[in-house]
Structures are given as structure tokens and as C-alpha cells.
C-alpha positions in Angstrom: -21.7 45.3 -33.2 -22.1 45.6 -36.9 -22.1 41.8 -37.3 -24.7 41.3 -34.6 -26.9 43.9 -36.2 -26.6 42.1 -39.6 -27.5 38.8 -38.0 -30.6 40.2 -36.3 -31.7 42.0 -39.5 -31.3 38.8 -41.5 -33.1 36.7 -38.9 -36.0 39.2 -38.8 -36.3 39.2 -42.6 -36.4 35.4 -42.7 -39.0 35.4 -40.0 -41.2 37.8 -42.0 -40.9 35.5 -45.0 -42.1 32.5 -42.9 -45.3 34.4 -42.0 -45.7 35.2 -45.7 -45.6 31.5 -46.5 -49.1 31.2 -45.1 -48.1 29.5 -41.9 -47.2 30.8 -38.5 -43.5 31.8 -38.1 -42.7 28.8 -36.0 -39.5 29.2 -34.1 -36.9 26.5 -35.0 -34.1 27.9 -32.8 -32.4 25.0 -31.0 -31.4 24.9 -27.4 -27.9 26.1 -28.2 -29.0 29.1 -30.2 -27.4 32.3 -29.1 -29.1 35.5 -27.8 -29.4 36.9 -31.3 -32.0 34.1 -32.0 -34.2 34.9 -29.0 -36.8 36.4 -31.3 -35.8 34.9 -34.6 -38.2 32.4 -36.1 -37.4 30.6 -39.3 -39.1 28.1 -41.5 -37.7 25.4 -43.7 -39.0 25.1 -47.2 -37.8 24.6 -50.7 -38.9 24.5 -54.3 -42.1 26.2 -53.3 -43.4 23.0 -51.9 -45.7 25.0 -49.7 -47.3 26.7 -52.7 -48.9 23.5 -53.8 -50.7 23.2 -50.4 -48.7 20.2 -49.5 -46.6 19.9 -46.3 -45.7 22.7 -44.0 -43.0 25.2 -43.3 -41.9 23.0 -40.4 -40.3 19.6 -41.0 -40.1 17.1 -38.1 -36.6 16.6 -36.9 -35.2 19.8 -38.5 -34.2 22.6 -36.1 -32.1 25.7 -35.9 -28.8 24.8 -34.2 -27.0 28.1 -34.2 -26.8 31.6 -35.6 -26.4 32.6 -39.2 -22.8 32.8 -40.5 -21.6 34.3 -43.7 -19.9 32.9 -46.7 -18.4 35.0 -49.5 -21.7 35.2 -51.5 -24.5 34.4 -49.1 -25.7 33.8 -45.6 -25.5 30.3 -44.2 -27.4 28.7 -41.2 -26.4 25.7 -39.1 -29.3 23.3 -38.6 -29.9 19.9 -37.3 -31.8 17.2 -39.2 -33.4 13.9 -38.4 -34.0 14.9 -34.8 -30.5 16.0 -34.2 -28.6 13.1 -35.8 -27.3 15.3 -38.6 -25.8 18.7 -38.7 -26.4 20.6 -41.9 -25.0 24.0 -43.0 -27.2 25.4 -45.8 -28.1 28.8 -47.4 -30.3 31.0 -45.2 -32.4 31.8 -48.3 -33.4 29.8 -51.4 -33.4 26.0 -51.6 -33.2 24.4 -48.2 -33.7 20.9 -46.7 -37.4 20.2 -46.9 -40.0 17.4 -47.0 -39.0 16.3 -50.5 -35.3 16.0 -49.4 -36.2 13.7 -46.5 -38.8 11.6 -48.4 -36.3 10.9 -51.1 -33.7 9.8 -48.6 -36.3 7.5 -47.0 -37.0 5.9 -50.3 -33.5 5.0 -51.4 -32.4 1.4 -51.3 -29.2 1.2 -49.3 -27.4 -2.0 -48.2 -24.0 -2.8 -46.9 -21.3 -2.8 -49.5 -23.3 -0.6 -52.0 -21.8 2.4 -53.7 -24.5 5.0 -54.3 -24.6 8.2 -56.4 -26.7 11.3 -55.7 -26.9 13.6 -58.7 -27.4 17.3 -57.9 -26.8 16.7 -54.2 -27.0 20.3 -53.1 -25.6 20.6 -49.6 -25.6 16.8 -49.2 -28.6 16.4 -46.9 -30.3 13.6 -48.7 -27.1 11.7 -49.1 -26.2 12.1 -45.5 -29.7 11.1 -44.4 -29.3 7.8 -46.2 -25.8 7.3 -44.8 -27.1 7.9 -41.3 -29.1 4.6 -41.5 -26.4 2.5 -43.0 -22.9 1.5 -41.8 -21.0 0.1 -44.8 -22.5 2.0 -47.7 -20.4 4.5 -49.6 -21.6 7.6 -51.5 -20.6 10.0 -54.2 -22.5 13.3 -54.3 -22.3 15.2 -57.6 -23.0 19.0 -57.5 -22.3 21.5 -60.2 -22.7 24.7 -58.0 -19.3 25.4 -56.3 -20.9 27.0 -53.2 -23.3 24.1 -52.7 -20.5 21.5 -53.2 -18.3 23.3 -50.7 -21.2 23.2 -48.1 -21.8 19.6 -48.9 -18.1 18.7 -48.3 -18.3 20.6 -44.9 -21.4 18.7 -44.0 -19.8 15.4 -44.8 -16.9 16.2 -42.6 -19.0 17.6 -39.8 -21.0 14.4 -39.6 -18.0 12.1 -39.5 -18.8 10.7 -43.0 -15.5 11.6 -44.7 -14.5 7.9 -45.1 -17.8 7.0 -46.6 -18.9 10.0 -48.7 -17.2 12.1 -51.4 -18.5 15.3 -52.9 -17.5 16.0 -56.5 -18.0 19.3 -58.2 -19.5 18.4 -61.5 -22.6 18.1 -63.7 -24.1 14.7 -64.3 -25.3 16.0 -67.6 -22.0 17.5 -68.6 -19.8 16.1 -71.4 -16.9 15.8 -69.0 -18.9 14.0 -66.3 -17.2 11.0 -64.6 -19.1 8.0 -65.9 -18.4 5.6 -63.0 -20.7 2.7 -62.2 -22.8 2.6 -59.1 -25.1 0.1 -57.2 -27.8 2.7 -57.1 -28.5 6.4 -57.9 -31.0 9.0 -56.7 -31.9 12.6 -57.5 -34.3 15.4 -56.8 -34.2 17.5 -59.9 -35.3 21.2 -60.4 -39.1 21.1 -60.7 -39.9 24.2 -62.7 -39.4 24.8 -66.4 -38.6 28.2 -67.9 -41.5 30.5 -67.4 -43.2 28.6 -64.6 -43.6 30.2 -61.2 -41.7 33.2 -59.9 -38.3 33.6 -61.6 -35.5 33.0 -59.0 -32.3 35.0 -58.8 -29.6 34.0 -61.2 -27.5 32.6 -58.4 -30.3 30.2 -57.4 -31.7 29.5 -60.9 -30.0 26.1 -61.3 -31.7 24.7 -58.2 -35.2 25.8 -59.3 -35.3 25.9 -63.1 -34.7 22.7 -65.2 -32.3 23.4 -68.1 -32.5 19.8 -69.2 -35.5 17.5 -69.5 -36.1 14.5 -67.2 -35.1 12.3 -70.1 -31.6 13.6 -70.0 -31.2 12.9 -66.3 -32.6 9.4 -66.6 -30.4 8.6 -69.7 -27.2 9.8 -67.9 -27.9 8.0 -64.7 -29.2 4.7 -66.2 -25.8 4.3 -68.0 -24.1 4.4 -64.6 -26.0 1.6 -62.9 -24.9 -1.9 -62.4 -27.4 -4.7 -63.3 -30.3 -4.8 -60.9 -29.4 -1.4 -59.4 -32.2 1.1 -58.7 -32.7 4.7 -59.8 -34.9 6.6 -57.4 -36.4 10.1 -57.8 -39.0 12.5 -56.5 -40.9 14.9 -58.6 -44.3 16.7 -59.0 -47.1 14.2 -59.7 -48.0 15.8 -63.1 -44.6 15.0 -64.4 -45.2 11.3 -64.1 -45.9 10.7 -67.8 -42.6 12.4 -68.7 -40.8 10.3 -66.1 -42.3 7.0 -67.4 -41.4 8.0 -71.0 -37.8 8.7 -69.9 -37.6 5.2 -68.2 -39.0 3.4 -71.2 -36.4 1.2 -72.8 -33.8 2.1 -70.2 -35.0 0.8 -66.8 -37.8 -1.5 -65.8 -39.7 -2.8 -62.8 -41.1 0.7 -62.3 -42.6 1.4 -58.9 -44.6 4.5 -58.1 -45.4 5.8 -54.6 -47.8 8.8 -54.7 -47.4 11.4 -52.0 -50.7 13.1 -51.0 -51.1 16.3 -48.9 -54.0 14.6 -47.0 -56.2 11.5 -47.1 -58.3 11.3 -50.3 -56.5 14.4 -51.9 -54.8 14.0 -55.3 -51.1 13.3 -55.1 -48.8 16.4 -55.4 -45.6 14.4 -55.5 -44.5 11.0 -56.8 -41.5 8.9 -55.7 -40.5 6.7 -58.5 -38.1 3.7 -58.5 -36.9 1.6 -61.5 -34.2 -1.0 -62.0 -31.5 -1.7 -64.6 -32.4 -4.9 -66.5 -35.7 -5.6 -64.8 -38.7 -6.8 -66.8 -41.2 -6.7 -63.9 -44.5 -4.9 -64.6 -45.2 -1.5 -63.3 -46.5 -1.3 -59.7 -48.6 1.5 -58.2 -48.3 1.6 -54.5 -50.7 3.0 -51.9 -48.2 5.8 -51.2 -48.2 8.2 -48.4 -50.6 10.7 -46.8 -48.7 13.6 -45.1 -51.7 14.9 -43.0 -54.9 13.5 -41.6 -57.8 14.9 -39.6 -56.1 14.7 -36.3 -54.4 17.7 -34.6 -51.0 16.2 -35.2 -48.7 18.0 -37.7 -48.2 14.9 -39.8 -49.6 11.3 -40.0 -47.6 8.9 -37.8 -46.1 7.3 -40.9 -45.0 10.6 -42.5 -43.6 11.8 -39.2 -41.5 8.7 -38.8 -40.2 9.0 -42.3 -39.3 12.6 -42.0 -37.5 12.0 -38.7 -35.5 9.1 -40.2 -37.0 6.6 -37.8 -38.2 4.3 -40.7 -37.9 4.0 -44.4 -40.5 4.0 -47.2 -42.0 0.6 -47.7 -41.9 -0.6 -51.3 -43.6 -3.8 -50.5 -40.4 -5.9 -51.3 
């Protein structure tokens, strides 16, 4: 009885936060949700994406699969991603699978035989989303938070990817980091710098607050790429000058895909890709509009990307 009360209380608190996000508390309970979820409505967001007026609390293809469970330090929910193709266990509060996660996954170049690295993989959602559209690509997910790394390992096993994906607890920026070589790398770094936005709890600080500049991330990952391999990242649009500066002299053939909240609006995000050893000139792509004037939640292109039905076109 006590556990049931705790679950209901937690669910109600999350439902209240979803309303506070400025959007309706849309129920994401899946068809297998238990009775404790009859009135529980939760939203999926992360890195305060909604604060920038871009996207929505509801992501296509992401749904509540079951009730909240409890780990030693925090509550965990079981969700489905990509329209049910992936099962993801993730924290009930704080950083969760969101639009940025799925857009990054849709932008990653992945071909048979490649070995790819995701730095700061969290619970492994982006890595698994890329794996879901390939058959013979292998992955290493590097995550410094022990709880997130444990969840990522669980998610790899739950989705039958244990032979193709390995989660390593470690920091890509650490002195003792494993400097293996990969056929591609991708990352979604913390967006805020110290003093920006609302200060998160200490337990969640590393997912929100950057304690190293973008230059450090790019330098570390560029050294681990084979010739011709691509580094892909997503970040806030106003960080583009810093990203380009970090790439200078390390990677070339830079391609930029702006992500706009709606048609004709300024971009709020940029997805950037660059290659080891390339001398190709910079390319600015048309990018992506998340919303249009129709009544649909997302544009057809954005909806297909977020559901994993297609990948981002780089015009290759």
C-alpha cells in the first residue's frame, strides 16, 4: 500500500510539472500501464528545450510503457521510443529523452561495419535509436554518471543490443579516458554554462551545466576518429561560432543543419557535422522546421524523423 501511494504521489507531481511547462498535461500512459497510471499524465522534455519556445512536451513515438520504479537514488520510468521499437528506462525527473535526443540520432551517419562512439550517452537512447536503423554497426557509449551508465546498460540488454553495443563508465574528457579509434562519433553536450538558467540539483548538474568548453569535447573526439569519419553534434544555435572555432584546424567539410521552431522563425538549434581530413568548404543546409501552420503537432518531415521513420538528409 505504501509503495502504491508513493507511485501515485510521484505521478501526480510529474503531471503538475507538465502543466507548468506551458502545455497541456498530455497523457503518455501506454496500453500496458497499470491502474496507478489511470490519471497520471507525464510529459517528456529535457535541457529546458521547451523554455526556448521550440518543440513540445510531447515527442512523437515516445510513450509511457509502465509504472514508475525506484532505484537507490531516484525514480525511474519505463517508456517506449520510436513508436514502440525501443524500450527506455530513464529518470522520472531531470534530463529525459527529448526532441534533441532523437534529432541527433537521425543525423548520425551509420553504415554496416562501422564502430561508433557516443560521448556522454546518458541512458543510451540516442545510441539505441541509431542502432535500431542499422544491422551490422557496433557502438560504444561513454557515460561518466554511474546511475545513467547503469540504466544505459539495462536499456542495451532490454533491446537485444548486447552483442552490438557496450556502455563504458568514463569521461571522454578525463585523463584516463580510453582513446580508441572510431568510424564516427556523436554527442549532445550540456547546454548551459555556470550561471545560466535555473541551477539544477547537484545530482543532475553534470547533465545540464557544462564544466568544459565545446573546444575540449571536439579536441578529445577528433583525436579518436579515423580518416574520413564524421563527428556529429546538436547544440543551441547561438553556440555556432564557438562550435566552428573548435572545429577549425581539427575537422573539415563542416555541414550545418539549422532547426527552427516554425517556418520563418530563427533557428533555436543547430546540428553540425564535420569530417576528419576533409577540406570541403562549409555547407549551410536548409535545415528543419518543427512546426507549421497546420493543426498537426509537427511538420511531416519532423514527425518522421522523431519517429525514426527516416533520417536527416545531408544532401550527400
